[in-house]
C-alpha positions in Angstrom: 18.3 25.9 43.5 20.0 27.9 46.2 20.1 26.8 49.8 18.5 30.0 51.0 15.2 28.9 49.4 14.5 26.5 52.2 14.4 26.9 56.0 17.5 25.9 57.9 17.3 23.0 60.4 17.9 25.5 63.2 14.9 27.5 62.0 12.8 24.4 62.0 13.9 23.1 65.3 14.8 26.1 67.5 12.2 26.8 70.3 9.6 24.3 69.1 8.2 22.1 71.8 7.6 18.4 71.1 3.8 18.7 71.6 3.6 20.9 68.5 4.1 17.8 66.4 0.6 16.7 67.5 -1.3 18.6 64.7 0.8 16.9 62.0 0.1 13.4 63.5 -3.6 14.2 64.0 -4.0 15.4 60.4 -2.4 12.2 59.0 -4.4 10.1 61.4 -7.7 11.7 60.2 -6.6 11.3 56.5 -6.1 7.6 57.1 -9.1 6.8 59.3 -12.0 9.1 58.4 -12.6 7.8 54.9 -12.8 4.3 56.3 -15.1 5.0 59.2 -18.9 4.9 59.5 -20.9 6.6 56.7 -21.8 9.5 59.0 -18.2 10.2 59.9 -17.1 9.8 56.3 -19.6 12.3 55.1 -18.6 14.8 57.8 -15.0 14.5 56.8 -15.8 15.0 53.1 -17.6 18.3 54.0 -15.1 19.6 56.5 -11.6 18.2 55.7 -10.4 21.6 54.4 -11.6 23.4 57.6 -9.8 20.9 59.8 -6.7 21.1 57.7 -6.7 24.9 57.7 -7.4 25.0 61.5 -4.4 22.7 62.3 -2.2 24.7 59.9 -3.2 28.0 61.5 -2.4 26.7 65.0 1.1 25.7 64.0 1.6 28.9 61.9 0.5 31.1 64.9 3.1 29.5 67.1 5.9 29.9 64.6 5.1 33.5 64.0 4.9 34.5 67.6 7.4 32.1 69.4 10.0 30.8 66.9 13.1 32.7 65.8 13.0 32.8 62.0 9.5 31.3 62.2 8.0 33.6 59.6 10.8 32.7 57.1 10.3 29.0 57.7 6.5 29.4 57.0 7.2 31.4 53.9 9.5 28.7 52.6 7.0 26.0 53.4 4.2 27.8 51.5 6.5 28.5 48.5 7.3 24.7 48.4 3.6 24.0 48.7 2.8 26.3 45.8 5.4 24.5 43.6 4.1 21.1 44.6 0.4 21.9 43.9 1.3 23.7 40.6 2.9 20.5 39.3 0.3 18.0 40.7 -2.6 20.2 39.7 -1.4 21.0 36.2 -0.7 17.4 35.5 -4.2 16.4 36.8 -6.0 19.0 34.7 -4.1 18.3 31.5 -4.3 14.5 31.9 -8.1 14.9 32.4 -8.2 16.4 28.8 -6.7 13.3 27.3 -9.1 10.5 26.5 -7.5 7.3 25.3 -9.9 4.8 23.8 -8.7 1.2 23.7 -10.0 -2.1 22.2 -11.3 -4.7 24.7 -10.2 -8.3 24.8 -6.5 -7.8 25.6 -4.2 -10.8 25.9 -2.0 -11.4 29.0 1.1 -10.3 27.0 -0.7 -7.3 25.7 -1.6 -6.4 29.3 2.0 -6.8 30.4 3.1 -4.5 27.6 0.5 -1.9 28.6 1.5 -1.9 32.3 5.2 -1.7 31.4 4.5 1.3 29.1 2.4 2.9 31.8 5.2 2.4 34.4 7.7 4.1 32.1 5.2 6.9 31.2 4.7 7.7 34.9 8.2 9.2 34.9 7.3 11.6 32.1 3.8 12.8 33.2 3.8 11.7 36.8 2.0 8.8 38.5 -1.1 10.9 38.9 -1.1 11.9 35.2 -0.4 8.4 34.0 -3.0 6.9 36.3 -5.7 9.3 35.2 -4.9 8.9 31.5 -4.6 5.1 31.5 -7.0 3.6 34.1 -10.1 3.9 31.9 -8.6 2.3 28.8 -7.1 -0.3 31.0 -10.5 -1.3 32.3 -12.0 -1.2 28.8 -9.2 -3.5 27.4 -10.1 -6.1 30.0 -13.8 -5.4 30.1 -14.9 -9.0 29.5 -12.9 -10.4 32.4 -11.7 -7.4 34.5 -11.0 -8.3 38.1 -9.7 -6.7 41.3 -6.1 -7.9 40.5 -6.1 -5.8 37.3 -6.6 -2.7 39.3 -4.3 -3.7 42.2 -1.3 -4.3 39.8 -2.1 -1.1 38.0 -1.8 0.7 41.3 1.4 -1.2 42.1 3.1 -0.4 38.8 1.6 2.7 37.2 0.5 4.6 40.3 3.6 4.0 42.4 6.7 1.9 41.5 6.9 3.1 37.9 7.4 6.7 38.9 10.7 6.2 40.8 13.1 7.6 38.3 12.4 11.4 37.9 11.1 14.2 40.1 8.0 14.4 37.8 7.3 10.7 38.5 6.1 10.9 42.1 5.4 13.7 44.6 8.2 12.8 47.1 10.8 13.0 44.4 9.6 16.4 43.3 10.0 17.5 46.9 13.6 16.3 46.7 14.1 18.2 43.5 12.8 21.4 45.1 15.3 20.8 48.0 18.3 20.5 45.6 18.4 16.9 44.3 19.4 17.2 40.6 16.8 16.1 38.1 18.5 13.0 36.7 20.5 12.2 39.8 18.3 9.3 41.0 17.7 7.8 37.6 21.4 7.5 37.0 21.7 5.3 40.1 18.5 3.2 40.3 17.5 2.1 36.8 18.8 -1.5 37.2 16.9 -1.9 40.5 13.8 -0.2 39.2 13.8 -2.4 36.2 14.2 -5.6 38.3 11.3 -4.7 40.7 9.1 -3.7 37.8 9.9 -6.9 35.9 9.2 -9.1 38.9 5.8 -7.4 39.5 5.0 -7.8 35.8 5.8 -11.5 36.0 3.5 -11.9 39.0 0.7 -10.1 37.1 1.3 -12.3 34.1 0.8 -15.4 36.2 -2.6 -14.1 37.5 -3.7 -12.8 34.1 -2.8 -16.0 32.2 -4.9 -18.1 34.5 -7.8 -15.6 34.2 -7.5 -15.6 30.4 -7.6 -19.4 30.2 -10.6 -19.5 32.5 -12.4 -16.9 30.4 -11.6 -18.7 27.2 -12.7 -22.0 28.8 -16.1 -20.6 30.0 -16.9 -19.1 26.6 -15.4 -21.8 24.4 -13.2 -19.2 22.6 -10.5 -16.7 23.2 -11.6 -13.2 24.1 -8.7 -11.4 22.5 -9.3 -8.7 19.9 -13.1 -8.7 20.3 -13.9 -5.2 19.2 -12.7 -1.6 19.0 -9.5 0.2 18.1 -7.1 2.6 19.7 -8.0 6.3 19.5 -6.7 9.4 21.2 -9.0 12.4 21.8 -7.8 15.7 23.2 -4.4 15.5 21.5 -3.6 19.2 22.2 -3.1 18.2 25.8 -0.1 16.0 24.8 1.7 19.2 23.8 0.6 20.9 27.0 1.9 18.0 29.0 5.3 18.5 27.4 5.2 22.2 28.3 4.7 21.2 32.0 7.6 18.8 31.8 9.7 21.5 30.3 8.7 24.0 33.0 10.3 21.8 35.7 13.7 22.9 34.3 12.9 26.7 34.5 14.3 28.9 37.3 12.4 29.0 40.5 12.6 32.8 40.7 9.4 34.9 40.5 7.3 31.7 40.3 8.1 31.4 36.6 8.0 27.6 36.7 4.7 27.5 38.4 3.3 30.2 36.1 4.0 28.1 33.1 2.4 25.1 34.7 -0.8 27.0 35.6 -1.0 28.5 32.1 -0.8 25.0 30.6 -3.6 23.9 32.9 -5.8 26.9 31.9 -5.1 26.4 28.2 -6.1 22.7 28.6 -9.4 23.6 30.3 -10.3 26.1 27.5 -9.1 24.0 24.6 -10.4 20.5 25.6 -13.7 19.6 24.0 -16.5 19.1 26.6 -17.1 15.6 25.3 -13.6 14.6 26.3 -14.0 15.8 29.9 -17.4 14.0 30.0 -15.8 10.8 28.6 -13.3 11.0 31.4 -15.9 11.9 34.0 -13.6 14.7 34.9 -14.2 16.7 38.1 -12.0 19.0 40.2 -13.0 17.2 43.5 -9.8 15.0 43.8 -7.6 18.0 43.1 -9.5 20.1 45.7 -9.0 17.4 48.3 -5.3 17.1 47.6 -4.8 20.9 47.7 -6.7 21.3 50.9 -5.1 18.5 52.8 -1.5 19.2 51.6 -1.8 22.8 52.7 -2.2 21.5 56.2 0.5 18.9 55.8 3.1 21.3 54.5 2.6 23.6 57.5 2.1 21.2 60.3 5.0 19.0 59.3 7.5 21.8 60.1 7.7 20.9 63.8 8.1 17.2 62.9 11.0 18.0 60.6 12.6 20.1 63.3 12.1 17.4 65.9 13.8 14.9 63.5 16.7 17.2 63.0 17.3 17.5 66.7 16.3 14.1 68.0 16.2 11.7 65.1 19.5 10.0 66.0 17.7 7.9 68.7 16.0 5.9 65.9 19.4 4.3 65.3 19.2 4.4 61.5 22.6 4.1 59.8 22.6 1.8 56.8 20.7 2.5 53.5 18.6 -0.7 53.9 17.4 0.6 57.3 16.4 3.9 55.9 14.7 2.2 53.0 12.6 -0.1 55.2 11.8 2.5 57.8 10.8 5.2 55.3 8.8 2.6 53.4 6.9 1.4 56.5 5.7 4.9 57.2 5.1 5.7 53.5 2.7 2.7 53.5 0.7 3.9 56.5 0.9 7.6 55.8 1.2 9.8 52.7 4.6 9.2 51.1 5.4 12.8 50.4 5.7 14.1 54.0 7.4 10.8 55.0 10.1 11.4 52.4 10.6 15.0 53.6 10.9 13.8 57.2 13.5 11.1 56.5 15.5 13.3 54.2 15.7 15.8 57.1 16.7 13.0 59.4 19.5 12.0 57.1 20.6 15.6 56.7 21.1 15.9 60.4 23.8 13.2 60.3 26.1 15.0 57.9 28.2 18.2 58.1 28.5 20.2 55.0 32.2 20.7 54.1 33.4 24.1 53.1 33.7 23.2 49.4 30.1 21.9 49.3 28.8 25.0 51.0 30.6 27.3 48.5 29.2 25.4 45.6 25.7 25.3 47.1 25.7 29.0 47.8 24.5 29.0 51.4 25.3 27.8 54.9 22.4 25.4 55.4 22.3 23.1 52.4 22.1 19.8 54.1 20.9 18.1 50.9 24.1 19.1 49.1 26.2 17.6 51.9 24.1 14.5 51.9 24.5 14.0 48.2 28.3 14.4 48.6 28.8 12.3 51.7 26.0 9.7 51.8 24.3 9.4 48.4 23.2 5.8 49.2 20.9 7.2 51.9 19.1 9.5 49.4 18.6 6.6 47.1 17.2 4.4 49.9 14.8 7.1 51.2 13.6 7.9 47.6 12.9 4.3 46.7 11.4 3.5 50.1 8.9 6.4 49.8 8.0 5.7 46.2 7.9 1.8 46.2 6.0 1.4 49.5 3.4 4.0 48.6 1.7 1.1 46.8 1.2 -0.9 50.0 -2.1 0.7 51.0 -4.8 2.9 49.4 -3.5 5.9 51.3 0.2 5.5 50.6 0.1 7.7 47.5 -2.4 10.2 46.0 -3.5 8.3 42.8 -4.3 5.1 44.7 -7.7 6.2 46.0 -8.5 7.9 42.7 -7.9 4.7 40.7 -9.9 2.7 43.2 -12.9 5.1 42.9 -12.8 5.1 39.1 -12.6 1.3 39.0 -15.6 1.0 41.4 -17.6 3.5 39.3 -16.9 1.2 36.4 -18.3 -1.8 38.2 -15.1 -3.5 39.3 -15.5 -5.0 42.8 -12.5 -3.8 44.7 -11.0 -5.2 47.9 -11.6 -3.3 51.1 -8.8 -1.3 52.8 -7.6 -4.3 54.7 -8.5 -6.7 51.9 -6.1 -4.9 49.7 -3.3 -5.2 52.3 -3.8 -8.8 53.3 -4.7 -10.3 49.9 -2.3 -8.4 47.7 0.2 -6.1 49.4 1.6 -8.4 52.1 1.8 -11.7 50.1 2.7 -10.2 46.7 4.3 -6.8 46.9 6.1 -6.8 50.3 8.4 -9.7 49.5 9.5 -8.0 46.3 10.1 -4.7 48.0 11.9 -6.3 51.0 14.2 -8.2 48.7 15.2 -4.9 47.0 16.7 -3.8 50.3 19.6 -6.2 49.8 20.7 -4.3 46.7 20.9 -0.8 48.3 
């Protein structure tokens, strides 16, 4: 990945007034608030979110094209990055929708822990979105006789978020980092012990909840509910091979959209080769993907002024140590989508380093702040990465799969907590202490 692939900080910042950050803030506010408002406002948003996103993006794009030096190049780079992002997310979503994993019901607490642990690891191979879509329905079926909200909440914690912290495939923020020059295995080489510790603590908390539920269930029926009926079965197996093709495509050169072409081809092959019964069994629709594509088009364009502002003025935030970056990035990732939050804090950290001549020569360009950051302050990249991924689990809107999992669970009859119920009953008392403790090891 060459540095010239991305806009320089000067191109992002030069000539951009502070008020142009407003479309970015407004879009994120609407994404957070509109689905939680009155039914009339929610329905309006569901019909018009793409128009709103496109209008805000057009306003920013127009200013960049007419008033910002190198503005056209900056927009072109942002759209290229958006295309790569959507190609990965979309292809994983489509291919995962063609895999139907049938599971027996009546799982034991230890069986559930093993399933969640496997799901957390799998998230690094097929993404948190892919793993969530493949595993949420079998997870509900396994626990059908006693499924509760905590089953879904801990699934969101582990499979939809924390699990995917090791590879660029795992979670969208890390893929953005990969596109900007962070090597594929760079993060995993540094965070596996901490990832393992956080995952283990969350699994232990889940086991405490599930063991009590299992005992109550056995007591109410007079017998254990383990192993009641059914067996494991995988339908749509061809999609496993297509999933591997997508993973392999991540390593292809970025030139001529080769990487994205392979991903899209895998998605098209999945759509044609997957039996209709499998899609019906998964209740597969393109609606979640359409929403992500529409909203993230606006996010990728409108966040350009915010990135430029951070590059010029971010020092006033006073962030210096890795733990501070971790908690600050995490706090915003909990309230906003974690992908743009990651990009913003990475830009802020870049502004604090000066690429040495050797680093610039190796990177192949004069504006590779990420290469300088990896060389001079790698702990900051680790902190920003883990803050974005881990804290995406704090709310339903912190990461893309969270709302998808919630909607699937509710359609299956699981009574899920409200937006604030999720935060005050689960995130704050259970998840936050674990994630805050992790700051001491950065």
